[in-house]
N, C-alpha and C positions, 0 to 999 in steps of 0.2 A: 684796501685802504685802511691801515691800522688806525684805530681811534683810541688814544690813551687819555684818560681823564682822571685826575686826582681830584675828587670832590672836596671835601673839607673835613678836617677833624673838628668835631664838636663835642665838648665835654659836657655831660649832663649836669645841669644845675641841681643842687641837692633837693630843692623843693619843686622840681619840674613835674608838670602834669602832662605826661606823654600818652600813657595808656594804662590800662589795668592788666597789662600782660603778666601772666604767670610763667611764660615760656619765651625763649628767645625767638621762637617762630612768629609770634604775633606781630612785631613791627615789620618783619620781612614780608609776611603775607599782606599786611596793610599796604605797604609800599608797592609791591608788584600788582596787587589788585587795582590800585588807583592808576598805575601805569597802563595796565591792560584796558582800563576804561577810557584811556586817552587823556588823562589829566596829570601830566608830569608835575606841574606846579603844585597841585594838591598832594601828590605823593610825597614831595619834599616837605611841604608845610606840615604834613601829618607826622613824619618821623622826626623832624627837627623841633616841633612844638615844645616849648619849655626848656630848650637847651641853649647854650651860649651862641650857637650859630643862628638861632632864631632872632637874635639881636642884630643880625647883619642881613637885612632883607635883600640887599644887592647880591650878596654871595648866594643866597638861596635861589634868586632869579637866574643867575648864571648857571647854576647846577641844573635847574629844571629846563632851561633853554638847551643846554648841551645834550641832556638826555632825550628831550623831544626830537632834536635833530638826529640823533642816533636811531631812535625808533622809526622816524620817518625814512631814513636811509635803508634800514634792514626790513622794514615792513611790519605788518601786524604781529602782535604777540600771540604765540600759540600756547605757551605755558612756561613753567619754571620748575626747577628741581634743585635740591641740594647736591652739589658735586663733591665737596669734601669739607671737613671741619678741621681747623688748625688747633692751636693750643686751647685747652679748655680748663676752666677752673669753675668752682661753684658760682662765680660772679662775672666771668668773662668768657666770651666765645668769639672765634674768628671763623666765619663761614663763607665759602665760595659757592655761588649759585650760578647755574646756567639759565639764562633767559632765552627761551626758544622762540625765535621769530621765523617768519616765512623765508627771510633772506639768509638766515644763518644764526649761529649762536653769539650771544653777548654775555660776558662773564662779569658778575658783580661780587665784590668782596665786602662783606659787612663785618665791622667790629662792633660787638654788642656787649653792654655792661648792665649788670643787675645792680641798681642803686639801692636795693633794699625794699623798694616798693614796686618796681616794674623794670622790665628790660628796655633799654634805650640804645639807639644807634649812636656810636661815638665817632665812627669813621666809615666812609663809603667810597669805594673806588670801582671803576669799571673799565673794561677793555674788550675789544673783539679778539684779542690774542691772549689766550689763557696764560701762556708762558711769561707774559709781561706783567702779570699781577704778582706783586711781591707777596710771598707767604711767610709767615713767621714759623721758624722751625719748632718742632715739638720739643719740650723739655726732656732731657735724657734722665 
């Protein structure tokens, strides 16, 4: 049963207080750690804190509900790992991760932006079919 979800684009507010991340890994690790602990709502609250999407609590609730439903369907989280990284610049990364569950893989694509103070998630999508995740081609 393919599950395609486009979560939401959230542009980081300039004065956002999201984390003190010095690496694009930090918000991803925070997100997956909270998911594994069984708290999808807190996973989204943590990565969207201080961003424009944070001003839309209904959207955040929908995202966390959809993710919780997928985790319930696929079963407990076993782990996660970086599958590939798309275009990269000093201030932008697009990374696809495999979330390993007992029932099978779920793929998450994060777009991350370094706003000068920290790395923040600006877009997040997931799907159980890796081929359905749009990836941005590398610059030639």
